[in-house]
LUMROVEX-59696 format. One line per 8 residues: their letters; for each residue x, y, z of N, C-alpha, C, O, CB. Coordinates in pm, 1 decimal. Each point is the difference from the previous one (the first is absolute). Glycine has a CB too. Example, Ala and Ser with C-alpha at 12.3 -4.5 7.8 and 13.67 -1.06 7.14 Angstrom:
<lumkols>
AS = 1319.0 -569.0 780.0 -89.0 119.0 0.0 90.0 120.0 0.0 103.6 -1.9 66.5 -292.8 -115.4 58.1 | 154.2 222.3 -196.6 82.0 119.0 6.0 -77.0 109.0 73.0 50.9 110.8 16.9 67.5 -173.6 -231.4
</lumkols>
This chain:
<lumkols>
QVQLVESG = 649.6 -1893.7 386.6 25.1 97.2 -105.1 -132.1 62.2 -45.8 -93.3 -71.0 -37.7 299.0 -57.2 -35.3 | -212.5 262.0 76.8 -116.0 74.7 -45.7 37.0 72.0 -129.0 106.1 61.6 -9.9 -191.9 -33.1 247.5 | -2.3 -37.0 -335.3 17.0 73.9 -123.9 -103.7 111.6 -6.3 -117.8 -22.4 27.8 209.4 -183.1 -144.2 | -47.7 325.4 79.9 -86.5 115.8 -13.4 7.2 48.7 -144.3 108.0 31.4 -50.2 -74.6 32.7 294.3 | -147.2 -57.9 -309.8 -7.6 43.1 -138.4 -80.7 127.9 -7.6 -116.9 2.9 38.5 135.7 -240.2 -120.1 | 43.8 343.6 31.7 -61.6 131.0 -7.7 -52.9 27.1 -140.2 50.1 -53.9 -98.6 102.2 134.6 279.6 | -254.4 3.7 -187.6 -53.5 45.2 -126.8 -67.1 135.5 19.1 -26.8 41.3 112.8 -5.2 -279.9 -189.7 | 4.9 307.2 -33.4 -76.6 123.0 3.8 77.2 127.6 -23.5 -60.4 106.8 -10.1 -82.4 -224.6 160.7
GGLVQPGG = 274.1 110.5 -159.8 77.8 119.1 -25.7 -17.1 48.1 -142.8 -58.0 -68.8 -83.9 220.5 -5.1 255.6 | -111.0 193.6 -197.9 -8.7 54.3 -133.5 25.3 148.5 -2.7 48.0 58.6 97.0 -206.6 -236.7 -153.2 | 125.6 238.2 -56.5 16.6 143.2 -23.2 -134.3 69.0 15.0 -99.6 -42.8 -58.2 294.1 1.1 -96.8 | -197.0 149.1 233.5 -123.0 74.0 23.5 32.0 148.7 8.9 109.2 38.3 42.1 -211.8 -236.0 78.0 | 7.5 280.9 -159.7 17.5 144.3 9.6 -23.6 48.7 142.4 -70.4 -65.6 76.8 -0.2 88.3 -315.5 | 128.3 91.2 274.6 -28.0 55.9 132.7 -149.6 15.0 23.6 -74.5 42.6 -88.2 292.9 77.7 80.9 | -260.8 -156.1 128.3 -141.0 0.7 34.4 -72.1 -129.7 -28.1 -114.7 -17.2 41.3 119.9 255.0 -85.5 | 59.5 -328.9 -24.9 -60.3 -127.0 -33.3 9.0 -100.9 112.1 46.1 30.6 110.0 8.5 15.0 -343.7
SLRLSCAA = -99.6 -166.9 204.4 -6.7 -106.1 99.5 56.2 -129.9 -54.1 -4.2 -26.3 -120.2 -195.2 135.6 220.3 | 251.9 -189.6 -10.1 43.7 -135.8 -28.5 -32.5 -86.5 119.8 -8.1 48.5 112.9 192.1 32.7 -265.9 | -202.6 -209.5 127.7 -20.1 -95.6 107.4 101.5 -112.0 -13.2 1.9 -71.7 -100.0 -247.1 128.1 111.6 | 329.1 -71.1 89.1 98.4 -105.7 3.8 -55.6 -120.1 75.5 -73.1 14.8 97.9 258.5 154.7 -108.9 | -149.6 -287.8 -35.9 -38.4 -123.9 66.1 124.0 -82.8 27.4 97.8 6.0 -74.5 -322.7 -2.5 -38.2 | 220.3 -80.3 219.1 110.2 -88.8 35.7 -58.7 -126.5 58.6 -62.8 2.8 105.8 219.8 191.6 -64.2 | -136.6 -305.4 -110.3 -55.3 -128.3 40.8 109.6 -88.8 57.1 105.6 -16.8 -61.0 -284.4 36.2 -114.3 | 153.5 -75.4 291.3 94.5 -88.6 66.5 -36.5 -145.3 -25.4 -117.5 -36.3 -3.6 158.1 209.9 179.3
SGSIFSLN = 61.6 -255.8 -193.1 -20.4 -142.8 -17.4 116.9 -74.6 62.2 99.2 60.5 40.5 -231.5 -22.2 -252.4 | 119.8 -169.8 219.1 103.7 -81.5 60.6 -29.2 -25.4 146.2 -112.4 -33.4 37.3 276.8 124.8 -199.0 | -62.7 -75.6 243.8 -12.8 -22.7 143.6 -55.5 125.1 66.3 74.8 79.4 57.1 116.8 -243.6 -60.9 | -322.3 181.1 -4.2 -62.7 125.6 39.8 -60.9 -3.9 139.3 -76.0 89.5 36.9 31.2 -49.1 -274.9 | 77.1 -142.4 315.1 -49.4 -3.5 136.6 66.6 109.5 83.6 111.7 42.8 -29.1 -153.4 -290.6 8.0 | -27.8 291.6 123.5 48.8 99.1 96.2 31.0 135.7 -62.7 87.6 71.4 48.8 4.7 -259.5 81.6 | -162.4 224.8 -237.3 16.3 134.1 -56.0 -42.1 104.0 102.8 -105.8 -11.6 61.7 65.6 -76.4 -294.8 | 123.6 189.3 250.9 -29.4 106.4 95.1 -19.9 132.0 -74.5 -110.3 29.3 -46.2 243.5 -148.5 225.3
YMGWYRQA = -27.4 198.3 -190.6 -10.6 123.5 -76.3 11.4 -26.4 -149.1 75.5 -86.9 -43.6 19.9 212.0 236.6 | -171.1 -49.2 -270.2 19.3 12.5 -142.7 3.0 148.9 -31.5 -70.1 78.9 63.4 -45.2 -302.3 -112.3 | 195.3 261.2 -47.7 8.9 141.5 -30.3 84.6 29.1 -121.7 33.8 -89.0 -78.0 -64.0 133.1 316.4 | 63.8 84.0 -252.6 68.5 49.4 -118.0 111.7 96.1 37.0 -19.1 90.6 81.0 -190.8 -119.0 -211.1 | 325.0 8.5 71.1 108.7 95.5 -2.8 11.5 55.5 -140.9 -54.2 -56.5 -95.0 175.8 -63.8 281.7 | -50.6 231.4 -199.0 30.3 52.2 -132.2 140.3 57.9 0.0 51.9 41.5 103.6 -295.4 6.9 -146.2 | 303.8 -46.3 -75.1 133.2 55.6 -15.8 6.9 78.6 -129.9 -16.2 -55.3 -108.8 116.1 -134.5 241.1 | -75.8 319.5 -119.3 18.6 87.2 -114.1 148.2 7.3 -33.7 83.7 -24.9 86.8 -289.3 158.2 -25.2
PGKQRELV = 240.2 -99.7 -185.8 140.9 10.7 -37.4 75.5 97.2 89.4 -43.5 113.3 20.9 -19.6 -167.2 -255.1 | 176.3 9.0 286.6 82.8 83.9 84.1 -48.4 17.3 142.2 59.4 76.7 75.8 1.0 36.6 -279.1 | -166.4 -182.2 241.8 -54.8 14.4 133.1 -0.8 -133.6 73.4 10.0 -106.4 -61.2 -149.7 297.7 -18.9 | 127.7 -183.6 211.4 -9.3 -119.1 82.3 -137.1 -64.0 -14.7 -99.1 67.4 -28.3 264.0 30.1 189.5 | -168.8 -227.2 -141.8 -127.8 -69.1 2.7 -78.2 43.6 123.9 55.1 4.7 109.9 43.3 -202.2 -235.2 | -226.2 229.2 107.5 -81.3 49.8 109.1 -130.0 -78.1 10.7 -56.4 -44.9 -99.8 157.7 271.2 70.5 | -146.8 -241.2 151.8 -128.4 -65.4 23.8 -112.4 92.2 -44.2 -2.6 117.6 36.2 98.8 -248.1 157.1 | -188.8 76.8 -271.3 -115.7 74.7 -47.2 -121.5 -25.7 88.0 -64.2 93.6 47.6 154.4 -104.3 -280.0
ARIPNGGS = -121.0 -116.3 253.4 -116.2 -38.5 78.3 15.5 -144.1 43.5 69.8 -78.3 -64.5 -215.8 242.0 -59.1 | 80.4 -198.5 233.8 -0.6 -137.2 45.7 -129.1 -26.8 74.7 -63.7 91.8 51.6 314.8 -94.4 -37.7 | -288.4 -123.1 -8.7 -120.6 -39.0 70.4 22.9 -135.7 64.5 37.2 -95.2 -68.6 -181.9 227.5 -91.3 | 123.2 -142.7 289.5 16.0 -129.2 66.6 -123.3 -86.7 -18.1 -107.6 49.4 -33.8 259.4 56.8 200.5 | -135.5 -233.8 -144.4 -113.5 -90.0 -3.6 -96.6 35.6 112.9 35.6 -7.9 117.6 107.2 -174.9 -219.4 | -263.3 221.5 66.2 -99.9 35.3 98.9 15.9 135.7 63.3 -68.3 30.6 97.7 52.2 -265.7 -56.8 | 105.5 318.5 -94.6 25.8 130.6 56.9 -27.3 113.9 -96.1 -53.5 -19.0 -109.2 220.9 -87.8 251.8 | -129.1 225.5 -98.7 -26.5 122.3 -75.1 119.4 37.0 -86.6 114.3 -25.7 37.8 -267.8 103.8 143.9
PEYADPVK = 128.0 -17.8 -298.1 109.5 39.6 -88.2 74.9 121.0 51.8 -53.7 80.0 76.6 -73.6 -172.3 -266.5 | 251.9 104.9 147.4 85.5 112.8 30.7 59.1 52.9 -129.0 29.0 -76.2 -92.3 22.8 -16.0 321.1 | -33.9 225.3 -234.8 46.8 64.3 -121.9 113.2 96.9 28.4 4.9 63.3 105.5 -232.3 -87.9 -202.5 | 318.0 34.9 1.4 99.0 105.5 4.4 -67.4 134.0 -26.5 -97.5 7.2 -74.8 277.2 -167.3 -0.7 | -128.0 265.7 136.6 -62.0 131.5 -11.8 -22.3 46.1 -144.2 -105.5 56.6 -28.4 211.9 -2.5 243.5 | -11.8 -75.7 -307.9 -21.2 52.6 -135.6 -118.8 -60.1 -74.4 -46.1 58.3 -98.2 287.5 -20.4 92.0 | -292.0 -153.1 50.4 -108.5 -64.9 -73.1 -131.2 -0.3 76.7 -100.9 -47.4 -52.3 270.6 -93.3 -57.9 | -171.4 191.7 231.1 -122.6 1.9 78.9 -108.5 80.2 -70.5 24.5 109.7 -50.2 110.6 -131.9 259.8
GRFTISRD = -254.4 -33.9 -212.5 -112.1 64.1 -65.8 -10.0 -28.4 -147.8 -101.3 32.1 -62.1 119.2 140.8 230.1 | 86.0 -233.2 -226.8 -0.1 -29.4 -142.6 6.1 -149.6 -29.2 -59.9 -46.9 -96.7 169.6 265.8 59.5 | -37.6 -293.6 120.2 17.3 -143.6 -20.2 -82.2 -76.7 102.6 -20.8 46.4 112.1 252.2 -9.1 -205.1 | -277.5 -154.5 53.4 -72.3 -88.3 89.5 53.8 -141.3 -14.8 2.8 -55.0 -110.1 -208.0 200.7 96.6 | 247.7 -203.9 124.3 46.2 -138.2 -0.5 -111.0 -88.4 55.9 -69.3 37.8 94.4 311.7 34.6 -67.7 | -258.2 -189.8 -85.9 -98.6 -95.5 47.4 52.0 -140.2 -27.8 93.9 -18.4 -77.5 -284.1 181.7 37.7 | 128.5 -261.5 103.4 39.9 -137.9 -24.1 -121.2 -90.5 -1.4 -98.2 23.2 70.4 319.2 20.5 36.5 | -212.0 -146.0 -187.6 -102.0 -101.4 -11.0 65.4 -130.6 41.4 70.0 -63.0 -79.3 -196.0 186.2 -106.9
NAKNTVYL = 103.3 -163.5 309.4 67.8 -118.2 50.8 -45.0 -128.9 -68.5 76.4 -96.2 -7.5 -53.9 213.9 223.9 | -145.6 -119.8 -266.1 -47.3 -117.6 -72.4 79.3 -21.6 -128.5 15.1 -113.2 -46.1 -243.1 148.7 142.6 | 278.7 73.6 -154.2 80.1 -7.5 -121.8 148.9 17.3 26.2 80.2 -4.4 -93.2 -275.2 91.5 -30.9 | 232.7 -67.5 250.2 139.6 24.3 37.1 60.2 113.0 -82.9 111.5 -10.7 -51.0 -88.8 -230.1 116.3 | -98.1 348.0 -77.4 36.6 110.3 -87.2 -10.5 132.5 74.0 -93.6 22.4 76.7 15.7 -153.5 -275.2 | 174.5 218.1 174.6 -3.1 135.5 52.1 -6.9 96.5 -117.6 59.1 -24.3 -105.3 71.9 -43.2 312.3 | -203.5 176.8 -187.9 -21.1 98.8 -104.7 47.3 136.7 45.8 2.9 29.5 119.5 -197.6 -160.8 -205.6 | 231.2 213.0 -9.1 30.2 139.8 26.5 -71.5 83.7 -104.5 41.4 5.0 -115.8 184.0 -62.0 218.8
QMNSLKSE = -333.1 122.7 -61.4 -72.5 91.6 -86.3 65.7 136.7 9.7 8.1 57.6 108.5 -224.4 -187.3 -79.6 | 263.1 181.6 -141.0 73.2 125.8 -3.9 -80.2 100.2 -81.7 -17.9 -16.7 -120.7 240.6 -102.9 142.8 | -270.3 223.4 44.5 -76.8 105.8 -63.9 76.8 131.1 5.6 94.8 15.1 77.0 -308.9 -130.8 -15.9 | 171.5 209.8 -144.0 61.9 133.0 -3.7 151.6 -9.6 -8.9 72.1 65.5 75.2 -263.4 25.0 57.4 | 237.7 -171.7 -223.8 142.9 -26.3 -10.3 77.8 124.9 -40.8 -46.2 81.8 -79.5 -6.2 -318.4 20.6 | 170.7 247.9 115.7 90.9 109.9 -25.7 129.0 -53.2 -60.8 30.2 -119.0 9.7 -130.4 250.5 180.0 | 175.2 -42.6 -252.0 127.2 -40.9 -56.7 93.9 -55.5 107.0 82.8 -86.5 -28.7 -111.4 259.1 -149.6 | 16.0 -123.3 301.0 83.0 -47.8 109.8 -27.9 -145.3 37.1 78.9 -61.4 71.8 -71.4 294.0 11.5
DTAVYYCY = -118.4 -288.2 -131.1 -32.4 -139.0 27.0 70.7 -95.6 -95.0 -7.0 -121.6 18.3 -212.4 196.8 68.2 | 286.6 -22.5 -186.7 71.4 -84.7 -95.1 107.7 -80.5 71.1 87.8 56.3 65.4 -133.5 109.0 -248.6 | 38.5 -296.5 170.3 93.2 -89.0 68.8 -28.9 -143.2 -41.7 -99.9 -28.7 -65.9 118.2 187.7 261.9 | 71.2 -247.6 -156.2 -28.7 -142.5 -4.4 -63.4 -37.1 133.1 55.3 29.1 106.1 137.5 -76.8 -267.1 | -307.1 -15.4 155.2 -74.0 -38.1 119.3 19.5 -148.3 27.2 -18.1 -83.5 -88.6 -151.0 265.0 46.2 | 206.1 -213.0 165.8 28.7 -136.5 41.1 -98.5 -44.4 107.3 -14.4 64.9 103.6 257.2 -32.6 -159.8 | -309.0 -141.4 30.4 -85.2 -62.1 99.6 85.4 -80.9 97.3 104.3 -53.3 -37.7 -296.1 44.7 -126.7 | 147.4 -0.2 288.9 68.9 -85.3 96.6 -101.5 -62.2 94.2 -112.5 47.9 13.8 319.7 94.4 -28.6
CTRRGYSV = -165.2 -249.3 78.7 -79.3 -57.7 106.9 93.0 -55.3 106.5 114.4 -36.2 -27.3 -301.3 -18.5 -132.9 | 135.6 49.2 281.0 73.4 -59.2 110.8 -72.5 -124.5 47.5 -122.5 -9.2 -7.1 212.0 234.6 75.2 | -11.8 -320.5 -19.6 -51.5 -121.2 60.2 66.5 -17.0 134.9 121.0 18.4 13.9 -163.4 -124.9 -239.5 | -37.2 71.5 324.2 54.0 -18.6 134.5 104.2 -110.8 -0.4 -28.3 -114.1 -36.4 -188.5 192.4 136.9 | 337.1 -42.6 -59.5 108.3 -96.1 7.6 76.4 -22.1 -128.9 87.6 -86.3 -5.3 -217.0 -19.0 179.3 | 98.4 181.4 -278.5 65.7 -15.8 -129.1 44.9 135.5 -53.3 -42.3 104.8 48.8 -96.4 -309.2 -96.1 | 224.4 200.3 -52.8 51.7 122.0 -59.5 -105.2 67.2 -87.7 -97.1 -62.7 -42.3 327.7 -34.4 48.5 | -209.2 225.3 -32.4 -90.0 77.6 -84.1 8.3 -48.6 -144.1 108.5 -29.7 -49.9 -83.6 228.4 202.5
AWGQGTQV = -139.1 -206.5 -218.8 -7.1 -33.2 -141.5 -31.0 125.1 -80.7 -73.9 87.3 45.4 -1.2 -321.1 9.7 | 132.0 242.2 -175.4 -13.6 116.7 -86.8 -53.0 -38.3 -136.5 31.9 -106.2 -53.4 154.3 215.5 175.2 | -268.5 -20.3 -177.8 -40.7 -14.0 -138.0 108.7 46.9 -94.6 104.0 50.2 42.5 -340.0 -20.6 27.1 | 210.8 -46.6 -198.1 101.4 30.5 -100.5 10.4 148.3 -32.6 96.5 42.7 -63.3 -136.0 -267.1 -29.3 | -57.8 302.7 134.6 -4.9 141.6 -29.8 -81.4 28.9 -124.5 2.9 -76.2 -96.7 217.5 101.4 205.2 | -293.5 85.9 -105.4 -75.4 44.4 -115.6 18.2 150.6 -15.0 -8.4 74.8 97.4 -160.1 -262.7 -68.9 | 193.6 231.2 -151.3 30.1 140.2 -26.8 -127.4 82.4 -6.9 -94.4 -35.5 -70.6 300.5 -32.9 -52.5 | -208.1 178.7 197.2 -105.8 99.6 -8.2 63.8 130.4 -46.1 89.4 53.1 65.9 -227.1 -166.0 117.9
TVSS = 91.5 163.7 -296.6 51.7 124.8 -54.5 -114.1 99.0 -14.6 -99.0 -27.8 -67.7 283.3 -94.4 -53.6 | -170.3 238.0 184.8 -99.8 106.4 -5.1 62.7 116.3 -75.3 92.5 64.4 49.5 -202.6 -137.5 170.1 | 59.8 99.2 -338.0 61.0 101.6 -84.9 -101.3 54.1 -98.3 -87.5 -72.4 -47.5 309.6 -38.4 71.5 | -209.4 239.0 -54.0 -82.3 63.6 -100.9 67.8 0.8 -135.6 -56.5 50.4 -97.1 -45.0 89.3 274.2
</lumkols>
């Protein structure tokens, strides 16, 4: 069992920045991908960014050039730095991780609201 605890969400004006964190604990062996999905009201959940262990990050087109995903394996933590935020980025952001041979684990979600 892996537990993912998210933090860093909040209310920000357009053009502002937020940094999301997601710390994994519990049975954290064989961690592979870590990343972020988001879900806005009335929309499907979509992949925002992901990064494999020892690999390069990948981003959804709407956030390329604005968001940066990184991970600190010593802390079992993944981050999402969000710059130049737009109202379209408003959503609940969910951290996830994959483990080889096990089911996907999900964080509890953190609300990001971009509004003037």
